C-alpha positions as CSV (number, residue, x, y, z in Angstrom):
1,M,176.5,-91.2,286.8
2,K,172.9,-91.1,287.6
3,L,171.5,-94.7,288.2
4,P,168.2,-95.6,286.5
5,R,165.1,-95.5,288.8
6,L,164.0,-99.1,289.8
7,A,160.1,-99.3,289.7
8,F,157.1,-101.0,288.4
9,T,155.2,-99.2,285.6
10,L,151.6,-98.8,285.8
11,I,151.0,-101.4,283.3
12,E,153.0,-104.0,285.2
13,L,151.1,-103.2,288.4
14,L,147.7,-103.7,286.7
15,V,148.9,-107.0,285.1
16,V,150.2,-108.3,288.6
17,I,146.6,-107.2,290.2
18,A,144.8,-108.8,287.3
19,I,146.9,-112.0,287.7
20,I,146.2,-112.0,291.5
21,A,142.4,-111.6,290.8
22,I,142.3,-114.4,288.4
23,L,143.9,-116.9,290.9
24,A,141.6,-115.7,293.6
25,A,138.7,-116.3,291.6
26,I,140.0,-119.9,290.8
27,L,141.1,-120.7,294.2
28,F,138.3,-119.3,296.3
29,P,135.7,-121.9,295.4
30,V,138.3,-124.5,295.9
31,F,139.0,-123.4,299.4
32,A,135.1,-123.1,300.0
33,Q,134.5,-126.8,298.7
34,A,137.3,-128.0,300.9
35,R,135.8,-126.3,304.1
36,E,132.5,-127.8,303.3
37,K,133.9,-131.3,303.0
38,A,135.4,-130.7,306.3
39,R,132.0,-129.9,307.8
40,Q,130.5,-132.8,306.0
41,A,133.1,-135.2,307.5
42,S,132.4,-133.6,311.1
43,C,128.7,-134.0,310.5
44,L,129.3,-137.7,309.5
45,S,131.3,-138.4,312.6
46,N,128.5,-136.9,314.7
47,L,125.7,-139.1,312.9
48,K,128.0,-142.3,313.5
49,Q,128.5,-141.6,317.2
50,C,124.6,-140.7,317.5
51,V,123.8,-144.3,316.0
52,L,126.3,-145.9,318.3
53,G,124.7,-144.3,321.3
54,A,121.2,-145.3,320.1
55,T,122.5,-148.8,319.6
56,M,124.0,-149.0,323.2
57,Y,120.6,-147.5,324.7
58,S,118.7,-150.4,323.0
59,Q,121.1,-153.0,324.4
60,D,120.3,-151.9,327.9
61,Y,116.4,-152.2,327.1
62,D,116.2,-155.8,325.7
63,E,117.1,-154.6,322.2
64,K,114.0,-152.6,322.0
65,F,114.1,-149.6,319.5
66,M,114.8,-146.3,321.2
67,N,111.7,-144.2,321.2
68,A,112.0,-140.8,319.4
69,D,110.7,-139.1,322.8
70,V,109.4,-140.1,326.1
71,G,108.0,-138.5,329.3
72,G,109.7,-138.3,332.6
73,G,111.4,-134.7,332.3
74,R,110.9,-132.1,334.7
75,N,107.8,-130.0,333.8
76,S,109.2,-126.9,332.0
77,P,106.5,-126.6,330.5
78,G,106.0,-130.2,329.7
79,N,107.9,-133.2,330.6
80,V,108.8,-135.0,327.2
81,I,112.5,-135.5,326.4
82,F,113.9,-136.5,323.1
83,W,116.4,-139.1,321.7
84,Q,119.2,-136.5,321.9
85,T,118.9,-136.4,325.6
86,M,118.4,-140.2,326.0
87,I,121.7,-141.2,324.4
88,Q,123.8,-138.8,326.4
89,P,124.6,-141.3,329.2
90,Y,126.3,-143.4,326.4
91,M,128.0,-140.6,324.7
92,K,129.0,-138.1,327.4
93,N,129.5,-135.6,324.5
94,R,126.9,-132.9,323.8
95,G,128.6,-131.7,320.8
96,V,127.7,-134.7,318.6
97,T,124.0,-133.9,318.4
98,L,124.5,-130.6,316.6
99,D,125.9,-130.1,313.1
100,P,128.3,-127.2,313.1
101,A,127.1,-126.1,309.7
102,F,123.3,-126.6,310.2
103,K,121.4,-125.7,313.6
104,F,117.6,-125.3,313.4
105,N,115.8,-123.5,316.1
106,Y,112.8,-125.8,316.5
107,N,111.3,-123.3,319.3
108,P,111.2,-120.0,317.4
109,G,110.9,-117.1,319.8
110,G,111.5,-119.3,322.8
111,A,108.0,-120.7,322.8
112,P,108.1,-124.5,323.2
113,P,105.1,-126.9,322.8
114,S,103.3,-127.4,325.9
115,W,104.6,-131.0,326.2
116,F,108.3,-130.0,325.7
117,S,110.9,-130.1,328.8
118,C,113.0,-127.2,328.4
119,L,115.0,-128.3,331.6
120,D,115.8,-131.8,330.6
121,N,116.3,-131.6,326.9
122,I,119.9,-130.9,325.6
123,D,120.8,-128.3,323.0
124,V,118.4,-125.8,324.7
125,V,118.9,-122.1,325.7
126,C,116.6,-120.9,328.4
127,K,114.8,-117.7,327.9
128,N,113.7,-117.0,331.5
129,A,114.8,-117.9,334.9
130,A,112.4,-120.9,335.3
131,C,113.4,-122.2,331.9
132,T,109.6,-122.6,330.8
133,R,110.6,-120.8,327.7
134,C,113.6,-121.8,325.5
135,D,115.2,-122.1,322.2
136,W,115.9,-125.6,321.1
137,Y,118.5,-126.3,318.2
138,V,118.0,-129.5,316.2
139,S,120.3,-130.8,313.4
140,Y,119.4,-134.5,312.9
141,G,116.1,-136.6,312.8
142,L,115.4,-140.1,314.1
143,N,113.6,-142.4,311.6
144,S,110.5,-143.8,313.4
145,V,108.2,-143.8,310.4
146,W,105.1,-146.0,310.3
147,N,102.3,-143.9,308.8
148,W,102.0,-144.2,305.0
149,R,99.6,-141.5,304.0
150,Q,101.0,-140.6,300.5
151,S,103.4,-143.6,299.6
152,K,102.0,-146.6,297.6
153,W,103.1,-150.2,298.4
154,S,102.2,-153.1,296.1
155,D,101.1,-155.2,299.1
156,C,98.8,-153.1,301.0
157,K,96.4,-150.1,300.4
158,G,98.7,-147.6,302.3
159,T,96.2,-144.9,303.1
160,L,96.0,-144.0,306.8
161,K,94.3,-141.8,309.3
162,V,96.6,-140.0,311.5
163,G,97.2,-142.1,314.5
164,A,95.8,-145.3,313.1
165,W,97.6,-148.5,312.2
166,D,96.8,-150.8,309.3
167,D,98.3,-153.6,307.4
168,C,100.9,-151.2,305.8
169,S,102.0,-150.1,309.3
170,H,102.8,-153.6,310.3
171,A,104.5,-154.6,306.9
172,H,106.4,-151.4,306.2
173,H,107.9,-149.3,309.2
174,G,111.2,-147.9,310.6
175,P,112.8,-148.9,313.9
176,V,109.5,-148.0,316.0
177,N,109.0,-148.8,319.5
178,G,105.4,-148.2,320.2
179,G,102.0,-148.3,318.6
180,E,100.9,-151.9,317.9
181,L,104.2,-153.2,317.3
182,D,106.5,-155.2,319.5
183,D,109.7,-155.4,317.2
184,N,113.4,-154.9,318.3
185,W,116.7,-155.3,316.7
186,A,116.1,-158.9,315.9
187,S,113.5,-157.7,313.5
188,V,115.7,-155.7,311.3
189,Q,115.9,-157.4,307.9
190,D,117.9,-154.7,306.0
191,A,120.1,-153.1,308.6
192,S,122.6,-151.7,305.9
193,G,119.7,-150.3,303.8
194,T,117.7,-148.8,306.5
195,I,118.2,-145.1,307.4
196,Y,118.3,-144.5,311.0
197,M,119.1,-140.8,311.3
198,C,119.8,-137.8,309.0
199,D,120.1,-134.2,308.6
200,A,116.8,-132.6,309.5
201,H,115.1,-129.6,310.9
202,A,112.9,-131.8,313.1
203,P,113.8,-134.4,315.7
204,D,111.9,-137.5,314.2
205,F,110.0,-138.8,311.3
206,W,106.7,-140.7,312.0
207,S,104.9,-140.2,308.8
208,D,106.0,-140.4,305.2
209,Q,104.9,-136.8,304.9
210,H,107.9,-135.8,306.9
211,L,110.3,-137.5,304.4
212,D,112.2,-135.9,301.5
213,Y,111.2,-138.1,298.5
214,L,107.5,-137.0,298.4
215,L,108.6,-133.3,298.0
216,G,111.3,-134.2,295.7
217,R,109.0,-135.9,293.4
218,K,106.6,-133.2,293.7
219,L,104.1,-135.7,295.5
220,Y,103.5,-133.5,298.5
221,T,104.3,-130.0,299.7
222,W,106.4,-130.4,302.8
223,T,109.3,-132.1,304.5
224,A,111.1,-132.3,307.6
225,V,114.5,-133.5,306.2
226,G,117.0,-131.0,305.4
227,E,116.8,-127.4,305.8
228,S,113.4,-126.3,304.6
229,D,109.8,-127.4,305.0
230,T,108.8,-126.4,301.4
231,K,112.1,-126.7,299.5
232,V,114.4,-129.8,299.1
233,V,117.5,-128.1,300.5
234,A,120.4,-129.9,302.0
235,P,123.0,-128.5,304.4
236,H,125.9,-130.1,302.5
237,Q,126.0,-129.2,298.8
238,D,122.7,-130.6,297.7
239,R,123.3,-133.8,300.0
240,I,122.2,-135.1,303.3
241,T,124.4,-137.0,305.8
242,V,122.9,-140.3,306.5
243,A,123.4,-143.1,309.1
244,Y,122.2,-146.7,308.5
245,M,121.2,-149.1,311.1
246,D,124.3,-151.1,310.9
247,G,126.2,-148.2,311.9
248,H,127.7,-147.1,308.4
249,V,127.3,-143.4,307.6
250,G,127.3,-141.8,304.0
251,T,125.6,-139.0,302.1
252,K,122.5,-139.0,299.7
253,K,121.2,-136.5,297.3
254,I,118.3,-134.9,299.0
255,G,114.9,-135.8,297.4
256,D,116.2,-139.2,296.0
257,T,115.4,-141.5,298.9
258,L,112.8,-144.1,298.6
259,P,110.1,-145.5,301.0
260,S,112.0,-148.6,301.4
261,D,115.2,-146.9,302.4
262,W,113.2,-146.0,305.8
263,T,111.9,-149.5,306.6
264,I,113.6,-152.2,308.4
265,Q,112.0,-155.0,306.2
266,D,113.7,-156.1,303.0
267,D,110.7,-154.8,301.1
268,R,112.2,-153.2,297.9
269,A,110.1,-155.3,295.7
270,A,107.0,-153.8,297.3
271,D,108.1,-150.3,296.9
272,L,106.3,-148.8,293.8
273,M,108.9,-145.9,293.7
274,A,112.0,-148.1,293.6
275,P,113.6,-148.8,290.0
276,K,112.5,-152.2,288.5
277,K,115.1,-154.5,287.4
């Protein structure tokens, strides 16, 4: 007796392939979101460690805020080193200053500014034997804002020339060490509400024109926060990872920060962009 042949018909095969394709279409976005959440968690951990390193640095310098950059490096071509290098003695982990999902080359083509030290900054790739040319990768920026050229405050005029200090600089500023200020950690009135570091394609923010809310509200044409100069683009699903001065970390929708989120003063009432109760 001849046994019947066991095999799938063409219709059955097509149905199975269609089911697999539907399942893949459903699951692949879920897997991508899960992977991005893992990257975001890694970024949050990095920022928390960076803030702890900056805090320990300040404790060794009479509670003064850490500068975004200082001189003292080897000339290559300049001698300026940035905060990422300054916290290394406290971190001993070079991996925490870069986000695995977002690394921006601040020296495209290996052409650093004349003041930058290729030899003594970290996250650098030398482009010649003397290391006077280098790529420099940046993921996070440090809050050192004091120059209010676009933002308005209710208690001061808030229009500055570059490099000038006025009443707005003294009344509203981030954790700045320099200029005409002599503030330290004891001056911080709103540690849990002041952004210290966040995702950025520049190493620091000293002017409000570097921040995200002006571009997000179409009040200016440029930002250093996030991934792009001229677009409000965040590395993590439309959100930036943020570390605050009290050490806690979180995420915010890019473009939605407020001027008072960047200041150590408890000055939300004077922030004309803040929602009124």
